C-alpha positions in Angstrom: 0.0 0.0 0.0 2.8 2.4 0.8 4.5 1.8 -2.5 1.3 2.2 -4.4 0.5 5.3 -2.4 3.9 6.9 -3.1 3.5 6.2 -6.9 0.0 7.6 -7.1 0.8 10.7 -5.1 3.8 11.2 -7.3 1.5 11.0 -10.4 -0.5 13.9 -8.9 2.4 16.2 -7.9 2.6 17.9 -11.3 -0.8 17.5 -12.9 -1.9 21.0 -11.9 1.3 22.7 -13.2 0.9 22.7 -17.0 -2.8 22.8 -17.5 -3.6 26.5 -17.5 -1.1 28.0 -20.0 -2.1 25.8 -23.0 -5.8 26.8 -22.5 -5.3 30.3 -21.3 -7.3 31.6 -24.3 -10.4 29.5 -23.5 -10.2 30.5 -19.8 -9.7 34.2 -20.8 -13.0 34.1 -22.7 -14.8 33.7 -19.3 -12.2 35.1 -16.9 -9.8 38.0 -17.7 -6.3 36.5 -17.9 -3.6 38.6 -19.4 0.2 37.9 -19.4 0.7 39.4 -16.0 -2.2 37.4 -14.6 -0.8 34.3 -16.1 2.6 35.1 -14.7 1.2 35.5 -11.2 -0.6 32.1 -11.5 2.7 30.6 -12.8 4.5 32.0 -9.8 2.0 30.6 -7.2 3.0 26.9 -7.4 6.6 27.5 -6.2 5.4 30.0 -3.6 3.0 27.4 -2.2 5.7 24.7 -2.4 8.1 27.0 -0.6 5.7 27.7 2.3 4.9 24.0 2.5 8.5 23.1 2.6 9.3 25.6 5.4 6.4 24.4 7.6 6.0 20.8 6.5 8.7 19.2 8.7 7.2 20.8 11.9 3.7 19.7 11.1 4.8 16.2 10.2 6.5 16.0 13.6 3.2 16.7 15.3 0.7 14.7 13.3 2.8 12.1 11.5 4.0 11.7 7.9 1.0 9.6 6.7 -1.7 11.8 8.3 -0.2 14.9 6.8 0.0 13.2 3.4 -3.7 12.4 3.6 -4.4 16.0 4.4 -2.3 17.1 1.5 -4.2 14.9 -1.0 -7.5 16.3 0.3 -6.2 19.8 -0.4 -5.3 18.7 -3.9 -8.8 17.4 -4.6 -10.3 20.6 -3.2 -8.0 22.9 -5.1 -8.7 21.2 -8.5 -12.4 21.5 -7.8 -12.2 25.2 -6.9 -10.2 26.0 -10.0 -12.7 24.2 -12.2 -15.7 26.1 -10.7 -14.0 29.5 -10.4 -16.4 32.3 -11.3 -13.5 34.9 -11.5 -9.8 35.4 -11.4 -9.7 35.7 -7.6 -11.3 32.3 -7.1 -9.0 30.8 -9.7 -6.0 32.1 -7.7 -7.5 30.7 -4.4 -7.9 27.3 -6.0 -4.4 27.4 -7.3 -3.0 28.2 -3.9 -5.0 25.4 -2.3 -4.0 22.7 -4.8 -0.3 23.7 -4.8 -0.2 23.9 -1.0 -1.3 20.3 -1.0 1.2 19.4 -3.7 3.9 21.2 -1.8 3.3 19.1 1.3 3.5 16.0 -0.9 6.8 17.2 -2.3 8.3 17.4 1.2 6.9 14.1 2.4 7.8 11.7 -0.4 11.6 11.6 0.2 11.3 10.8 3.9 8.5 8.3 3.2 10.8 6.5 0.8 13.5 6.5 3.4 11.1 5.2 6.0 9.5 2.4 4.1 12.3 1.5 1.7 15.6 2.5 3.3 17.5 -0.1 1.3 15.8 0.7 -2.0 16.1 4.5 -2.1 17.4 4.8 -5.7 14.9 2.4 -7.3 11.9 3.8 -5.5 13.0 7.4 -6.3 13.3 6.3 -9.9 9.8 5.0 -9.9 8.2 8.0 -8.3 10.1 10.6 -10.3 9.1 8.7 -13.4 5.5 9.0 -12.3 6.0 12.7 -11.8 7.3 13.0 -15.3 4.2 11.2 -16.6 2.0 13.5 -14.5 3.8 16.5 -16.0 3.6 15.5 -19.6 0.1 13.8 -19.9 -1.9 16.8 -18.7 -0.1 19.2 -21.1 -0.9 16.8 -23.9 -4.6 16.2 -23.2 -5.7 19.5 -21.6 -6.4 21.3 -24.9 -8.4 18.5 -26.5 -10.5 18.0 -23.4 -11.1 21.8 -23.2 -12.1 21.9 -26.9 -14.6 19.1 -26.4 -15.9 19.6 -22.9 -14.9 23.1 -21.9 -12.0 24.4 -19.8 -13.7 23.8 -16.5 -13.9 20.0 -17.2 -10.3 20.1 -18.4 -9.2 21.6 -15.0 -11.5 19.5 -12.8 -10.6 16.2 -14.4 -7.4 15.9 -12.3 -9.4 15.9 -9.0 -10.4 12.3 -9.9 -6.7 11.2 -10.0 -6.1 12.8 -6.6 -9.1 10.9 -5.1 -7.6 7.6 -6.3 -4.3 8.5 -4.7 -6.1 9.0 -1.4 -7.2 5.3 -1.1 -4.0 3.5 -0.3 -2.9 6.1 2.3 -6.2 5.8 4.1 -5.6 2.1 4.2 -2.1 2.7 5.5 -3.4 5.0 8.3 -6.1 2.5 9.3 -3.5 -0.3 9.3 -1.2 1.7 11.5 -4.0 2.4 14.0 -5.0 -1.2 14.1 -1.5 -2.5 14.6 -0.5 0.3 17.0 2.4 1.2 14.8 4.9 3.9 16.0 3.5 7.2 15.1 5.7 9.6 13.3 5.0 12.3 15.8 6.9 10.1 18.3 9.4 8.8 15.8 10.5 12.4 14.9 10.8 14.0 18.3 13.0 16.8 19.7 15.9 15.7 17.5 13.8 16.8 14.5 13.3 20.3 16.0 17.1 20.5 16.4 17.6 19.4 12.8 15.0 21.8 11.4 16.9 24.7 12.9 20.3 23.2 12.2 19.7 22.9 8.4 20.0 26.7 8.2 23.6 26.4 9.4 24.5 23.5 7.1 26.7 24.2 4.1 25.4 21.1 2.2 21.7 22.1 2.8 22.4 25.5 1.2 24.1 24.0 -1.8 21.3 21.6 -2.3 18.8 24.4 -1.9 20.6 26.6 -4.5 20.6 23.8 -7.1 17.0 22.9 -6.3 16.1 26.6 -6.7 17.7 26.7 -10.1 15.7 23.6 -11.2 12.4 25.0 -10.0 13.1 28.5 -11.4 13.5 27.1 -14.9 10.8 24.5 -14.7 8.1 27.0 -13.7 9.3 29.8 -15.9 9.1 27.3 -18.8 5.7 25.8 -18.0 4.2 29.3 -17.7 5.8 31.1 -20.6 7.3 28.6 -23.0 4.1 28.4 -25.2 4.2 32.2 -25.7 7.9 32.2 -26.4 7.5 29.4 -29.1 4.7 31.2 -30.8 6.5 34.6 -30.9 10.0 33.4 -31.8 9.7 30.1 -33.6 6.3 30.5 -35.4 4.8 27.5 -33.6 1.0 27.4 -33.9 -1.0 27.7 -30.7 -2.3 24.1 -31.1 1.2 22.8 -31.2 2.4 24.5 -28.0 0.7 21.9 -25.9 2.5 19.2 -27.7 5.9 20.9 -27.2 5.1 21.6 -23.6 4.4 17.8 -23.2 7.6 17.1 -24.9 9.4 19.4 -22.4 8.0 17.3 -19.6 8.8 14.0 -21.3 12.4 15.1 -21.9 13.0 14.5 -18.2 11.6 10.9 -18.3 14.8 9.1 -19.3 16.7 11.1 -16.6 14.1 10.1 -14.0 14.8 6.5 -14.8 18.6 6.6 -15.0 19.7 9.5 -12.8 18.7 8.2 -9.3 20.6 5.0 -9.8 23.7 6.9 -11.1 23.6 9.3 -8.1 23.4 6.4 -5.6 26.5 4.8 -7.2 28.7 7.9 -8.0 31.3 9.0 -5.4 31.2 12.5 -6.9 27.9 13.7 -8.5 29.4 17.0 -9.9 29.9 15.7 -13.5 26.3 14.6 -13.7 25.1 18.0 -12.4 27.3 19.8 -14.9 25.7 17.8 -17.7 22.3 19.1 -16.6 23.5 22.7 -16.5 25.0 22.2 -20.0 21.8 21.0 -21.6 20.0 24.0 -20.1 22.5 26.4 -21.8 22.3 24.5 -25.1 18.5 24.6 -25.2 18.3 28.3 -24.3 21.1 29.1 -26.7 19.2 27.4 -29.6 16.0 29.3 -28.7 18.1 32.5 -28.7 20.1 32.1 -31.8 17.9 30.0 -34.2 14.5 29.4 -32.6 12.7 28.4 -35.7 15.5 26.0 -36.9 14.7 23.2 -34.5 12.2 24.2 -31.8 11.5 20.6 -30.7 15.3 20.0 -30.2 15.7 23.2 -28.1 12.7 22.2 -26.0 14.1 18.7 -25.4 17.5 20.1 -24.5 16.0 22.5 -22.0 13.9 19.8 -20.6 16.9 17.5 -20.1 18.3 20.1 -17.8 15.7 19.1 -15.3 17.8 16.0 -14.6 18.9 18.1 -11.6 15.5 17.4 -10.0 15.7 13.6 -9.5 19.4 13.9 -8.7 18.6 16.3 -5.8 15.7 14.2 -4.5 18.1 11.3 -4.1 20.8 13.5 -2.6 18.3 14.7 0.1 18.2 11.1 1.3 21.8 10.3 0.6 23.0 13.4 2.6 20.9 12.5 5.6 21.4 9.6 8.0 17.9 9.2 9.4 14.2 9.7 8.5 14.2 12.6 10.8 17.1 14.2 9.0 15.5 13.5 5.6 12.3 15.3 6.7 14.3 18.3 7.9 16.5 18.5 4.8 13.6 17.9 2.5 11.6 20.7 4.1 14.6 23.1 4.0 15.8 22.4 0.5 12.4 22.5 -1.0 11.3 25.6 1.1 14.3 27.6 0.0 14.5 26.1 -3.5 10.9 26.8 -4.4 11.2 30.3 -2.9 13.9 30.9 -5.6 11.7 29.2 -8.2 8.8 31.4 -7.4 10.6 34.3 -9.0 11.0 32.5 -12.3 7.6 33.0 -14.1 7.1 36.5 -12.8 10.6 37.7 -13.5 10.7 36.3 -17.0 7.2 37.6 -17.7 8.1 41.1 -16.5 11.3 41.1 -18.6 9.4 40.0 -21.6 6.7 42.7 -21.1 9.4 45.4 -20.5 11.5 44.6 -23.5 8.8 43.4 -25.9 10.9 40.4 -26.8 12.5 37.2 -25.6 16.3 38.0 -26.0 16.8 39.5 -22.5 14.7 36.8 -20.7 16.7 34.0 -22.4 20.0 35.7 -21.5 18.8 35.9 -17.9 17.9 32.2 -17.9 21.4 31.4 -19.2 23.1 33.6 -16.6 21.2 31.8 -13.8 22.4 28.5 -15.1 26.0 29.6 -15.2 25.7 31.0 -11.6 25.0 27.5 -10.3 28.2 26.0 -11.7 29.9 26.8 -8.4 27.4 25.0 -6.1 27.5 22.0 -8.5 31.3 21.8 -8.1 31.0 22.1 -4.3 28.2 19.6 -3.7 30.1 16.6 -5.0 31.8 15.6 -1.7 29.8 13.2 0.3 28.8 14.5 3.7 25.8 14.0 6.1 23.7 16.9 7.2 23.5 15.6 10.8 27.3 15.5 11.0 27.6 19.2 9.9 25.0 20.3 12.4 26.7 18.4 15.2 30.0 20.1 14.7 
């Protein structure tokens, strides 16, 4: 049940991300939605993820990992429903905040749940659930436009609530099983040591390096999901109907990495070369969009998407750089809290730059500059250390 639950939750962790931008025109017919409004909505996911990351570890210590995950899934269901029924822009924003707050808690909880239930299978379980996340990223972008065309944009947004309901079932079974068997509650399993770790992560060099790289990954992911369709239409002459396909391709580009990268990270003594490959593909993709966007737009999208191999690598490193489930909870909350705070600036910053300059040259140059800035933390993170050891010094 725990394995099934982890995989189903992972499938739901990105379904809400890429479903608005491809059908923004249809939504805009009922709800005013300009570029700034779309940029604000694009910034809300990482903001909600950041807040969830910063408070998730403390809440998990009080009510338990499984109970908090059940709550997070309920929030996903409610958020999808609110967005689908939104009568205006404000309600659409509220639904977006609710769904992504639930997803943010799920983001924080999955790495420690993997470490708790499968401590000797971290790489393979991470591979499985990151693969499910890639599927959950690509499929909605692929089908959201056809569903909106045939059944309306409200049905297209509300559809994903059904998948969240399905993910709730195994975790309810796990919670009931724990109660019946009087299993150790996480609130007791993660006691005062977790409080010390939560505060100690702010003094940990490794935590900050992981957070910086995680921030880069989320910055580029959410900027792309929000603004890539418009960029491709303006610079590469891609039709509006094809932007959904290319956005799905962007999500699918990370699928091979989600299968291979976790195993590689678990076996490599120094992960720096792998991280540099991810940074390099980011630069190659953005460089192509900058210099010759219409020559091979699909190739540039794929290369940009391959840069997201940083994401599964960092999820594994959260567990590999912590000794205990308690440490994993603390590190996961800190890294994702800080990382998504950085990521929250992506859609809004790139959107503002585009609006201010009237083109995509400056936004693409800024994206390349942020990638190059993360070469230093990529070089420094290679050495194997444990967060608990750094905090104890």
